[in-house]
N, C-alpha and C positions, 0 to 999 in steps of 0.2 A: 198923626190922628189917633193912633193907639195910646199913645202916653197921654194925651189931652183926655181922652174918653176915660181912662183909668184914674186919672186924677178928679173926674167928676163922678166916679162911683161904678163905673163899668167894671168889668173883669175880662181877663184873657182866657179864652176857651181852651187854647191849646196849652195842656199841662206843661210840656218841655219849655215853651216860651214863657209861660207863666212864671216858672221858677227861674228863669234866666231874667227876666225884666226887673224882679226884685232884688236882684244881685247888682246888676249894673245896665243902665238904660243904654249906654254907649255901645256895650257888647251886645245887647238886644237888638238895637238898630243895625248894627254892623253885620250880625248873623242874619238877621231877616233880609237885608239888601243883598247880601252875598249868595245866600241860597236861592232867593228868587231870580237874581240876575243869571247865576249859573245854570238854573234849571230852564229858564227861557232860552239862553243861548245854546244849550244842549238841544232843546227842542227844536229851535230854528236849524242847527246843522243836521238835524235828523229828520226834518220835515217830510222827506220822500220815502222814508222807511215805514214800515208797518208796526204797529204796537200790538204784541200778542197775535200777530199773524191776522188780525181783524180789521184794525182801524189805523189808517194812516195818522201818522204823528202830527201831521198839519192840522187835523180835524182836533186833536186833543189840544193843540196850541190855541185854535179857536175857542175851545171850552174854556180854557184857563183864562183867555182874554175876558170871556162873558163872565166868568166867575169873579175876577178882579174888578171889573167894571161894577158888578153888582154888590161886592163888599163895600168899594168906595162909595157908592150911592148910599147903601146902609149906613155907613159911617157919617156920612154927612147928615143923613136924616137924624142919626142919633145926637150929632152936634146941635142940631135945631131943636131937639126934643126938651124933655122936662128934666134931663140930668142937671145937678148943680155944678155946671163947668166953671172953671177958673178963666173964662175968656171975657 
């Protein structure tokens, strides 16, 4: 969805990923999926531990789930919006 949105006039907010996407879309996608997959896997493994001795990692994982669901919902909303998308 990110690539389609970028083709329609959107821009990548993350400066590191923005620099990467203009070098190689394949590398961008591979890095994005790898980092997300590794982070989620690590949080699942550590779900019973505490983050900063305050919050169980399990609840951080739920927060990440809500954040990703919100991001996907926002991107779908943008796809249906007024951008000049090539679809």
